[in-house]
Residue frames as a rotation matrix with the C-alpha (Angstrom) as fourth column:
MET 1
0.562 0.827 -0.017 0.01
0.827 -0.562 -0.022 -0.03
-0.028 -0.002 -1.000 0.02
ALA 2
-0.346 -0.663 0.664 1.29
0.630 -0.689 -0.359 3.43
0.695 0.294 0.656 -0.92
THR 3
0.184 0.362 -0.914 1.27
0.921 -0.387 0.032 6.27
-0.342 -0.848 -0.405 1.59
ALA 4
0.987 0.151 0.062 1.30
0.161 -0.956 -0.244 10.06
0.022 0.250 -0.968 1.49
ALA 5
0.436 -0.895 -0.090 4.98
-0.357 -0.264 0.896 9.89
-0.826 -0.359 -0.435 2.57
ASP 6
-0.124 -0.448 0.885 5.69
0.649 0.638 0.414 7.68
-0.750 0.626 0.212 -0.49
VAL 7
0.624 0.479 0.617 3.98
0.781 -0.410 -0.472 10.19
0.027 0.777 -0.629 -2.75
ARG 8
0.935 -0.290 -0.204 5.96
-0.221 -0.926 0.305 13.05
-0.278 -0.240 -0.930 -1.31
ARG 9
0.125 -0.965 0.231 9.31
-0.135 0.214 0.967 11.21
-0.983 -0.153 -0.103 -1.55
ILE 10
-0.149 -0.177 0.973 8.79
0.826 0.519 0.221 10.03
-0.544 0.836 0.068 -5.12
ALA 11
0.784 0.456 0.421 7.24
0.616 -0.659 -0.432 13.28
0.080 0.598 -0.797 -6.40
LEU 12
0.837 -0.480 -0.264 10.09
-0.328 -0.825 0.461 15.32
-0.439 -0.299 -0.847 -4.94
SER 13
-0.021 -0.883 0.468 12.60
0.163 0.459 0.873 13.02
-0.986 0.095 0.134 -6.62
LEU 14
0.397 0.251 0.883 11.32
0.886 0.145 -0.440 13.98
-0.238 0.957 -0.165 -10.01
PRO 15
-0.557 -0.769 0.313 13.24
0.822 -0.564 0.077 16.73
0.117 0.300 0.947 -11.88
GLU 16
-0.892 0.010 0.452 12.52
0.008 -0.999 0.038 20.35
0.452 0.037 0.891 -10.90
THR 17
0.077 0.949 -0.306 9.68
0.504 0.228 0.833 19.36
0.860 -0.219 -0.461 -8.62
GLU 18
-0.907 -0.286 0.310 8.66
-0.123 -0.524 -0.843 21.52
0.404 -0.802 0.440 -5.65
GLU 19
-0.325 0.810 -0.487 5.95
0.902 0.421 0.097 21.21
0.284 -0.408 -0.868 -3.04
LYS 20
-0.917 0.152 0.368 3.49
-0.218 -0.965 -0.144 24.02
0.333 -0.212 0.919 -2.41
LEU 21
-0.625 0.774 -0.101 0.29
0.497 0.294 -0.816 24.25
-0.602 -0.560 -0.569 -0.41
ALA 22
-0.859 0.510 -0.039 -2.87
-0.385 -0.596 0.705 25.04
0.337 0.621 0.708 -2.40
TRP 23
0.108 0.992 -0.065 -6.41
-0.527 0.113 0.842 24.89
0.843 -0.057 0.535 -1.11
GLY 24
0.396 -0.005 0.918 -4.92
-0.913 0.106 0.394 23.67
-0.100 -0.994 0.038 2.18
MET 25
0.910 -0.041 0.412 -3.47
0.055 0.998 -0.022 20.58
-0.410 0.043 0.911 0.53
PRO 26
-0.124 -0.990 -0.066 0.11
-0.167 -0.045 0.985 19.69
-0.978 0.133 -0.160 -0.52
THR 27
0.957 0.291 -0.001 0.59
-0.050 0.161 -0.986 19.96
-0.287 0.943 0.168 -4.27
PHE 28
-0.003 -0.977 0.214 3.66
0.336 0.200 0.921 19.01
-0.942 0.074 0.327 -6.28
ARG 29
0.877 0.353 -0.325 4.63
-0.064 -0.586 -0.808 21.07
-0.476 0.729 -0.492 -9.25
VAL 30
-0.111 -0.864 0.492 7.06
0.872 0.153 0.465 21.10
-0.477 0.481 0.736 -12.14
ARG 31
-0.894 -0.282 0.348 7.86
0.413 -0.822 0.393 24.66
0.175 0.495 0.851 -13.29
ASN 32
-0.854 0.520 -0.021 4.82
-0.373 -0.641 -0.671 25.80
-0.362 -0.565 0.741 -11.28
LYS 33
-0.154 0.825 -0.544 2.34
-0.808 0.212 0.550 23.40
0.569 0.524 0.634 -12.95
ILE 34
-0.059 0.220 0.974 0.61
-0.857 0.489 -0.163 21.00
-0.512 -0.844 0.160 -10.61
PHE 35
-0.357 -0.019 -0.934 1.01
-0.680 0.690 0.247 17.36
0.640 0.723 -0.259 -11.46
VAL 36
-0.258 0.379 -0.889 -0.15
0.546 0.816 0.189 15.72
0.797 -0.437 -0.418 -8.22
SER 37
-0.287 0.222 0.932 -2.10
-0.704 -0.708 -0.048 16.77
0.649 -0.670 0.360 -5.17
LEU 38
-0.891 0.014 -0.455 -2.65
0.295 0.779 -0.553 14.92
0.346 -0.627 -0.698 -1.91
ALA 39
0.146 0.985 0.090 -6.20
0.233 -0.123 0.965 14.72
0.961 -0.120 -0.248 -0.57
ASP 40
0.022 -0.123 0.992 -6.74
-0.745 -0.664 -0.066 16.21
0.667 -0.737 -0.107 2.84
ASP 41
0.779 0.289 0.556 -7.14
-0.598 0.608 0.522 12.73
-0.187 -0.740 0.647 4.33
ASP 42
-0.225 -0.971 -0.082 -3.89
-0.911 0.179 0.371 11.44
-0.345 0.158 -0.925 2.71
ALA 43
-0.015 0.290 0.957 -5.88
-0.048 0.956 -0.291 8.47
-0.999 -0.051 0.000 1.35
SER 44
0.521 0.207 0.828 -5.89
0.774 0.295 -0.561 9.51
-0.361 0.933 -0.007 -2.30
ILE 45
-0.504 -0.679 -0.534 -4.11
0.233 -0.702 0.673 11.71
-0.831 0.215 0.512 -4.80
GLY 46
0.804 0.585 -0.106 -5.16
0.062 -0.260 -0.964 13.64
-0.592 0.768 -0.245 -7.89
VAL 47
-0.357 -0.923 0.144 -2.98
0.269 0.046 0.962 13.28
-0.895 0.382 0.232 -10.95
LYS 48
-0.173 0.232 -0.957 -3.07
-0.841 -0.541 0.020 14.61
-0.513 0.808 0.289 -14.49
CYS 49
-0.581 0.071 0.811 -4.77
0.333 0.930 0.158 12.29
-0.742 0.361 -0.564 -16.92
PRO 50
-0.947 0.261 -0.187 -6.13
-0.291 -0.457 0.840 12.93
0.134 0.850 0.509 -20.39
ILE 51
-0.241 0.943 0.230 -9.96
-0.832 -0.079 -0.549 13.13
-0.500 -0.324 0.803 -20.22
GLU 52
0.338 0.430 -0.837 -10.21
-0.861 0.501 -0.090 10.50
0.380 0.751 0.540 -23.00
ASP 53
-0.458 -0.582 -0.673 -8.22
-0.230 0.808 -0.542 7.94
0.859 -0.094 -0.503 -20.92
ARG 54
-0.699 0.100 0.708 -10.14
-0.715 -0.138 -0.685 8.29
0.029 -0.985 0.168 -17.65
VAL 55
0.374 0.927 0.013 -13.22
-0.927 0.374 -0.001 6.22
-0.006 -0.012 1.000 -18.52
GLU 56
0.463 -0.249 -0.851 -11.09
-0.261 0.879 -0.400 3.23
0.847 0.407 0.341 -19.50
LEU 57
-0.635 -0.773 0.008 -8.91
-0.200 0.155 -0.967 3.43
0.746 -0.616 -0.253 -16.37
ILE 58
-0.487 0.526 0.697 -11.87
-0.862 -0.161 -0.481 3.72
-0.141 -0.835 0.532 -14.04
ALA 59
0.558 0.751 -0.355 -13.68
-0.810 0.585 -0.035 0.87
0.181 0.307 0.934 -15.76
SER 60
0.254 -0.550 -0.795 -10.64
-0.142 0.792 -0.593 -1.38
0.957 0.263 0.124 -15.58
GLU 61
-0.510 -0.463 -0.725 -9.77
0.654 0.337 -0.677 -0.65
0.558 -0.819 0.131 -11.92
PRO 62
0.247 0.730 0.637 -12.71
0.087 -0.672 0.736 1.08
0.965 -0.126 -0.230 -10.17
ASP 63
0.810 0.007 -0.587 -11.25
0.582 0.121 0.804 0.35
0.077 -0.993 0.094 -6.69
LYS 64
-0.154 -0.963 -0.221 -8.11
0.928 -0.218 0.302 2.26
-0.339 -0.159 0.927 -7.63
PHE 65
-0.940 -0.249 0.232 -9.23
0.334 -0.811 0.480 5.08
0.068 0.529 0.846 -9.97
PHE 66
0.015 0.986 -0.165 -12.13
0.978 -0.048 -0.201 7.51
-0.206 -0.159 -0.966 -9.57
LEU 67
-0.507 -0.092 0.857 -13.38
0.358 -0.927 0.113 11.02
0.784 0.364 0.503 -10.22
LYS 68
-0.688 0.376 -0.621 -14.57
0.502 -0.372 -0.781 13.50
-0.525 -0.849 0.067 -7.67
GLU 69
-0.161 0.732 0.662 -17.93
0.961 -0.037 0.275 14.25
0.226 0.680 -0.698 -9.29
GLY 70
0.821 0.570 0.012 -18.66
0.566 -0.817 0.108 17.86
0.071 -0.082 -0.994 -9.86
HIS 71
0.605 -0.704 -0.372 -15.00
-0.231 -0.602 0.764 18.74
-0.762 -0.376 -0.527 -9.47
ASP 72
-0.406 -0.886 0.224 -13.04
-0.102 0.287 0.952 16.67
-0.908 0.364 -0.207 -11.98
ASP 73
0.407 0.733 0.544 -15.74
0.378 0.407 -0.831 16.46
-0.831 0.544 -0.112 -14.66
HIS 74
0.980 0.072 0.185 -14.17
0.199 -0.394 -0.897 18.93
0.008 0.916 -0.401 -17.09
TYR 75
0.495 -0.869 0.011 -10.52
-0.854 -0.485 0.190 18.72
-0.159 -0.104 -0.982 -16.14
ALA 76
0.427 -0.433 -0.794 -7.74
-0.336 0.739 -0.583 16.36
0.840 0.516 0.170 -17.18
TRP 77
-0.476 -0.493 0.728 -7.47
-0.856 0.073 -0.511 14.91
0.199 -0.867 -0.458 -13.64
LEU 78
0.285 0.469 -0.836 -8.02
-0.110 0.883 0.457 11.49
0.952 -0.038 0.303 -12.13
ARG 79
0.326 -0.135 0.936 -8.09
-0.944 -0.107 0.313 10.38
0.058 -0.985 -0.162 -8.46
VAL 80
-0.030 -0.437 -0.899 -6.09
-0.199 0.884 -0.423 7.43
0.980 0.166 -0.113 -7.19
ARG 81
0.881 0.293 0.372 -6.78
-0.431 0.167 0.887 5.56
0.198 -0.941 0.273 -3.97
LEU 82
-0.013 -0.993 0.114 -3.38
-0.944 -0.026 -0.329 4.99
0.330 -0.112 -0.937 -2.38
ALA 83
-0.049 0.046 0.998 -4.52
-0.692 0.719 -0.067 1.79
-0.721 -0.693 -0.004 -0.64
ALA 84
0.810 0.445 0.383 -5.14
-0.033 0.686 -0.727 0.23
-0.586 0.576 0.570 -4.04
VAL 85
0.551 -0.697 -0.459 -1.75
-0.783 -0.240 -0.575 1.01
0.291 0.676 -0.677 -5.53
GLU 86
0.890 -0.089 -0.446 0.15
0.073 0.996 -0.053 -2.26
0.449 0.014 0.893 -5.82
ASP 87
0.421 -0.833 -0.359 3.67
0.873 0.265 0.410 -1.17
-0.246 -0.486 0.839 -5.06
GLU 88
0.178 -0.436 -0.882 6.19
0.130 -0.878 0.461 1.62
-0.975 -0.197 -0.100 -5.23
GLN 89
-0.819 -0.462 0.342 6.96
0.364 0.044 0.930 0.89
-0.444 0.886 0.132 -8.92
GLU 90
-0.153 0.845 0.512 3.31
0.959 0.003 0.282 1.46
0.237 0.534 -0.812 -9.84
LEU 91
0.636 0.355 -0.685 3.15
0.589 -0.797 0.133 4.64
-0.499 -0.488 -0.716 -7.79
ARG 92
-0.300 -0.847 -0.438 6.33
0.150 -0.496 0.855 5.89
-0.942 0.191 0.276 -9.43
ALA 93
-0.747 0.073 0.661 4.87
0.663 0.163 0.731 5.13
-0.054 0.984 -0.170 -12.90
ILE 94
0.302 0.949 0.090 1.67
0.949 -0.308 0.062 7.03
0.087 0.066 -0.994 -12.08
LEU 95
0.568 -0.134 -0.812 3.51
0.324 -0.871 0.370 10.04
-0.756 -0.473 -0.452 -10.69
ALA 96
-0.562 -0.826 -0.040 6.09
0.223 -0.198 0.954 10.09
-0.797 0.527 0.295 -13.55
ASP 97
-0.458 0.444 0.770 3.31
0.879 0.100 0.466 9.98
0.130 0.891 -0.436 -16.16
SER 98
0.667 0.712 -0.218 1.51
0.741 -0.664 0.101 12.87
-0.073 -0.229 -0.971 -14.53
TRP 99
0.188 -0.716 -0.673 4.81
0.212 -0.639 0.739 14.77
-0.959 -0.281 0.032 -14.22
ARG 100
-0.711 -0.463 0.530 5.43
0.559 0.085 0.825 14.25
-0.426 0.883 0.198 -17.95
GLN 101
-0.005 0.812 0.584 2.08
0.967 -0.145 0.210 15.70
0.255 0.565 -0.784 -18.80
ALA 102
0.848 0.272 -0.455 2.70
0.439 -0.841 0.316 18.86
-0.297 -0.468 -0.832 -16.73
ALA 103
0.016 -0.949 -0.314 6.35
0.367 -0.287 0.885 19.36
-0.930 -0.129 0.344 -17.63
PRO 104
0.438 0.001 -0.899 7.36
-0.734 -0.576 -0.358 21.42
-0.519 0.817 -0.252 -20.64
ARG 105
0.993 0.078 -0.084 8.11
-0.113 0.759 -0.641 19.13
0.014 0.646 0.763 -23.55
ARG 106
0.348 -0.935 -0.075 11.84
-0.387 -0.070 -0.920 19.93
0.854 0.349 -0.386 -23.66
LEU 107
-0.218 -0.393 0.893 12.27
-0.974 0.038 -0.221 19.21
0.053 -0.919 -0.391 -19.95
ALA 108
0.614 0.505 0.607 10.34
-0.533 0.832 -0.153 15.91
-0.582 -0.229 0.780 -20.24
GLU 109
0.916 -0.304 -0.262 12.51
-0.086 0.490 -0.868 14.90
0.392 0.817 0.422 -23.21
GLU 110
0.055 -0.948 0.314 15.72
-0.736 -0.251 -0.628 15.78
0.675 -0.197 -0.712 -21.29
HIS 111
-0.486 -0.219 0.846 14.68
-0.846 0.362 -0.392 13.35
-0.221 -0.906 -0.361 -18.54
ARG 112
0.440 0.689 -0.576 12.99
-0.829 0.558 0.035 10.64
0.346 0.462 0.816 -20.56
ASP 113
-0.053 -0.522 -0.851 15.62
-0.129 0.849 -0.513 8.05
0.990 0.083 -0.112 -19.68
VAL 114
-0.914 -0.274 0.298 15.61
-0.291 -0.068 -0.954 8.88
0.282 -0.959 -0.017 -16.00
LEU 115
-0.332 0.891 0.311 11.82
-0.860 -0.150 -0.489 8.67
-0.388 -0.430 0.815 -15.85
ASP 116
-0.903 -0.061 0.425 11.69
0.103 0.931 0.351 5.57
-0.417 0.361 -0.834 -18.09
LEU 117
0.094 0.962 -0.257 8.90
-0.060 -0.253 -0.966 7.12
-0.994 0.106 0.034 -20.11
PRO 118
0.022 -0.008 1.000 8.02
0.937 0.350 -0.018 6.66
-0.350 0.937 0.015 -23.75
THR 119
-0.919 -0.306 -0.250 8.53
0.180 -0.887 0.425 9.51
-0.351 0.345 0.870 -26.14
GLY 120
-0.604 0.678 0.419 5.68
0.585 0.021 0.811 11.32
0.541 0.735 -0.409 -27.78
């Protein structure tokens, strides 16, 4: 099971990431763009996710992925229940993918090998 401490440690290990409070919750940013936020109960996180991918992710793993109705409807965000994350490798993949979506393209390309992310 992943914890808020795991999220913080992994997020801050990603290039040019900093932590800032927003709406009373910790958020993690790359060049001032939020790529992950911790829920106030530390039980879930919000991550960037293309709107067109959310339905499939939620349908495939509804115990892990969800939307906060009325809040996430029109935004490219997805919620992840930390208790359902299998291991640190999966958490790192989720956070790295969200980081890549928020980071400027050049920065993401510079760190592609470090993040073990596909190009494109």
